[in-house]
C-alpha positions in Angstrom: -13.9 -4.1 2.3 -13.7 -1.0 4.9 -11.0 1.4 4.1 -9.4 1.1 7.4 -9.0 -2.5 6.8 -7.5 -2.1 3.5 -5.3 0.4 4.7 -4.0 -1.8 7.6 -3.5 -4.7 4.9 -1.6 -2.4 2.7 0.7 -0.9 5.7 1.6 -4.8 6.5 2.5 -5.6 3.0 4.7 -2.3 3.0 6.2 -3.2 5.9 7.3 -6.7 4.7 8.4 -5.3 1.5 10.7 -2.6 3.1 12.2 -5.1 5.3 12.9 -7.5 2.5 14.3 -4.5 0.5 16.8 -4.1 3.4 17.7 -7.8 3.7 18.5 -8.1 -0.1 20.9 -5.4 0.2 23.2 -7.7 2.2 22.8 -11.2 0.6 24.1 -12.5 -2.7 21.9 -13.5 -6.2 21.0 -16.7 -4.9 19.5 -15.8 -1.4 18.2 -12.7 -3.2 15.9 -15.3 -5.2 15.1 -17.2 -2.4 14.0 -13.9 -0.6 12.1 -13.0 -3.6 10.0 -16.2 -3.4 9.4 -15.9 0.2 8.3 -12.3 0.1 5.9 -13.3 -2.9 4.4 -15.9 -0.5 3.8 -13.5 2.5 2.3 -10.8 0.4 -0.1 -13.5 -1.0 -0.7 -14.9 2.4 -1.6 -11.5 3.5 -3.7 -10.9 0.8 -5.5 -14.0 0.9 -5.9 -14.0 4.5 -7.4 -10.3 4.6 -9.9 -11.5 2.1 -11.0 -14.8 4.1 -11.1 -12.5 6.9 -13.3 -10.2 5.4 -15.6 -12.7 4.1 -16.0 -14.2 7.6 -16.8 -11.1 9.1 -19.7 -10.5 6.4 -21.2 -14.0 6.9 -21.4 -13.0 10.8 -23.0 -10.3 10.1 -25.7 -11.6 8.0 -26.5 -14.3 10.4 -26.9 -11.8 13.0 -29.2 -9.7 10.8 -31.5 -13.1 10.4 
């Protein structure tokens, strides 16, 4: 993946984790556990979405070069 793209992906992940950290300070143990589960899901979605987006772009490029 291009560096600029991976940097944008990392920035999105850091933003979500930072926001979740602030939220975790204000909730109890059960809500914190739910927050953790939601955070893991969101990070996986960003990662998988980035991968599939990149693959789609690669396929477009290969079709244009044919």
